[in-house]
Residue, then its C-alpha position, 0 to 999 in steps of 0.5 A: m628230171l621230175q624235180l626240174a619239171q616240178f620246179t618249172l611248173t611251180r614257177a610257171v604257176f607263180a608267174v601266172i598268179t603274179l600277172l593276175m595280181v599285176s593286172f588287178i593293180v593296173f586295172t584298179l589304177m586305171e579306174l581310180v583316175p578322176a572321171n571315167c573314160a566316157e566322161r573324158y571322151v565326151a569332155w574332149k568332144n565338148t572342146q570341139g564345139e559339140q553340145i554334150t548332155v548327161e544322156d550322152i555320157r550315160a550312153e557312152e558309159e553303156r557302150l563301153g560297159l562302164d555301167r557293169p560291176y567293177i570285178q566283172r569289168w576287170a575279169m573281162w579286161v584280163s580275159n581279153v588280155f590273157f586269151r586274145g592279147d587284146f587291150g581294147n581301145s585308147c580312151i582318148l584316141r579311140v583306136s585299138i591299143n594293139q594298133l597304137l603300140g604295134q611294133k613300138i613295144w617290141l622296139s623298146l624291149g629290144i633296145c632295153l634287152t640289147a643294152l642289158l646284154i651288152a652291159y653284162l657281156i662287159a661287166i661280168p668278165v671285167g668285174m671278175i678280173s677287177a676282183t681277182v687281179a691285184a693291179p691297183t692301176l687297173n682297179n682304180s681305172l675301172r672304179l673311176v669308170s663305174y662311178l662315172g657311169l653311175a653319177l652321169p645321168n643318161f639324159l645328160l650323156a644323151l645331150m652331150i653326144m647329140l651336141f658333139s654329133t651336131l658340131f662335128f657331123g651335122d647330124t643330131l642322131t635323133g629318132l630311130f629311123s631316117k625320114e625316108f624310112r620312118d613310115a616305110p615297110w620293113s626291108l633290109d635297107r630299113l633294118i640297116d637304117f634302124l641299126s645305124r641309129a638304134w646304137l645310140p639309145v642302146f649305148i646310153l641305156g647300157w652306160s649306167a647298166t654296165a656301171f651298175a652291173l660292174q660294181t655288183v659283179r666285182a662286189l660278189i666275186s670279191d666276197e666269194y673269193g675270200k671265203l674259206y672254201v676257196t682257200a681250201a680249194r687252193a690248198r688242194g692245188v686248184f688255181g687260176r681260171r679253174l678255181l675262179w669258174r668252179y667256185p666263186a664265179r659259180h656262186a656269185l653269178g647266180p644272184i646276178v642272173n636272177s636280177l635280170g628282171f629287176d635290171l630290165n625294169r630299171v633300164f625301161n624306167e630310164l627309157p622315157i626320158v632318153a626317148v624324149i631327148l632323142t625324139l624316139t617314137e617307141a613305147g617309152a615315149l608313148l608311156l610318158d605322153s599317155l601319163a603326162r599329157s593326154n592322161d590316157q590311162q588305158l594306153a598307159g596301163a597296157i604298156i605297164f602290163m606288157l612291160t611287167t609281163a616281159i619282166v615276169g617272163l624273164n624272171f621265169f626264164t632265169d629261174v629255170l636256167l639257174a635250176l638247170i645249172d645249180p641242183r640246190i635251186r631245184k631242191s628249194v622250198m619253192g621248187g618242192 
């Protein structure tokens, strides 16, 4: 138990260090954008017909604290994020980033995590069956489905489903809410309306995630299934599901569980394009808008940092979970 506590504490320290490093990188990228926040804001006001002077820019820089040293500004930003959960104000929109994101970041993470959960619930058992059952028709069919999932882009799948839905049902299935529930407070009816539409982005994002996970599970199980320790277990009279779960699955599923953070990042990277096609009002669409249209680096940096926090948190959870399952993990060098 002491070893597990030491392992968990070590992983927690590494997680915090990782987040501090990421925060420094994100803040640096925000600072490297040409023209600081004050200059961009007063330039926007200039387009509205207001006469802006150099003194106006200096006053805005002082108000925003941009006249302070770089390290001091980063320390203030990261302390506000870590201890208050406050990302400050959007550079262009001049409103609280927390207010802008609101429930959008949670909707985005919920969609991505649900897509991953469904992908793994399908890929793990199907991949294990494909790797251990000598059925050429089944294996070739699964291989075809997985290759199709990897080859067919998510945006093309989204367009195909929208076209089919429009032709046969008269509804494009775009948006996360119907018009009457878009700005309504949360209720049971709004939740039902959300679920009736959220399945589409979950399915589209889960499509390629399932194919990728299926290929990974099948390859890992096949590799473990042919090793000598499995052959020795068969010689001792261990067969069937007992053999599969006790030996190859136990060793093969560790790397799969440990890759959840990477998969979450990959799925979220695909979300903005899907969000544009399906006109989703969530963090993926907001990230794309802040990077490509409004050049609001403060907003983009907040979304990227929150996504990174979710990935680091998920990796921390999977590390502890694997340490509970496999004692060898707890005895690793990183775990003490």
